[in-house]
N, C-alpha and C positions, 0 to 999 in steps of 0.2 A: 182769424184770431187777431185782435187788435195788438198794436205794437206794445202798449203798456202791459197788457196781460201776458204777452210773450216774454217781456223783460222780467216780470215778476216770477213767472214759472221757470224761466231759465236760471234766475238767481237762486230760487229755492232748490232746484235740482242740483245746481253746482254746490250748494251748501251740503246737501245730503251726500253727494258724491265725495266731497272732501272728508266728511265724517267717516264714510265707508273706507276711503283711502287710508285714513289714519288707522282704522281697525285692521285692515289688511296688512299695513306696514308693521304693526305690532305683532301680528301672527308670523310674518315672514322674517322679520329681524327682531326677535325678542331679547337680544343681548343688551339692550339699553339698561343703564343703571336705574334702579327704582327711584321714585321721587325722594329727595332728601339724602341720597347716598353721599353726595359731596359734603353736605353739612355733617352727616354722621362721621365721615372720614376725618373732617376737620376737628370735630370734638374729641374723637378717640385717638387720633394719631398725632395731631399737631398741638393741641391745647393741653394734653396730658391731665385728664381729670383724675382726682383722687377717687378712692373707692366709694365714698359717700356721694360725691357728685355723679359718678358713673351710674350708681343705682337710681338716683333721682332722675337723671336724664333718660335712662332706660324705661322707667315708669311713664315719663312724659311721652316718649316715643311710642310705647304700646298704646296709650290712650289716643294719641294723634292718629296712629295707623288705623285704629278702629273707626274713628270719626271720619277720617279721609275716605275710607272704604265706603262708609254709609253715604257720604256726599257724592262720591263717584257713581255709586249705584243709582242715586237720585238723578244724576245728570244723564246716565244711560236711559233711565225711564223717560226723562224729559225728551231725549232724542227720539225715542220710540214714539212718543206722543206727537212730536213734530212730524215725523215721517207719516204717521197716520193722518194728521191734519192736512199735510200737503197732498196726500192721495185723495182725501175727501173733498178738499176745496179747490184744488188745481190753481191756486193763487194765494196771494197774501190776504187771507180772510181773517175773521175773528179767532178761529181755532188755531191757525198758524201763529197769529200774533200772541195769543195766550201761551202757546207752547214755547215760543221764543222767549217771552218774558219769564216763564218758569225756569227755563234753562239759564238765563242770565242771573236769576235769583240764586240758583244752586251754585253757579260759578262764583258769585260774590260771597256766598257763605263759605265756600272752600277757601277762598283767598283770605277771608277774615279769620277762619279757623287756623290757617297756616301761619298768619301773622301772630295770632295769640300763642301758638305753639313756639314760634321763634322767640317771642318775648318771655315766655315761661322758661325756656331753656336758658336764656340769658340771665335770668334771676338766680340760677344755680351757680353761675360763674363768679370767680373773684374779679376785681376790677382789672387786673392785668390780663386775665383770660378774656374778659368781656371786650377789651379793646381789639384783640385779634379776631374775635368772633364778629364784632361790628364791621371790621375791615373786610372780612370774608363775605359777609352778607352784602355789603355795598358793592364789592367786586362782582358778585353773582348777579345782582339786580341790574348792574350797568354793563354787563358783558354783551358786546355787540352780537355775538353768536347766538344769543338768547332769543 
């Protein structure tokens, strides 16, 4: 086996192993907070929404949760197609490349959907609340532990 093919195969297998490791980790240690839990806590515990704001935020959260679940399902399907392509091609061939591209598209869609959700929630807030919200978002995005 040539060195280049060996490198590509090793890289692809490492990627699949990493995905599997994340899955096993989630099964073994399921106690992690769900996505958006910190933001939910901020909105409901520190910003003190009024009843109308709370209702609007809850509706936005329900919509986002459904959309996020659909995109995460798409990413799981993309990972399954990637695994199949790796098994079929044993290297970085056209099917592997297509599966990787599809996975990146789904990840990008999830990121765009998340940002749209964040901005939609921000629109519900008063200016004084929005300032706290913005600071919390900036802190979360620049957290070195992230």
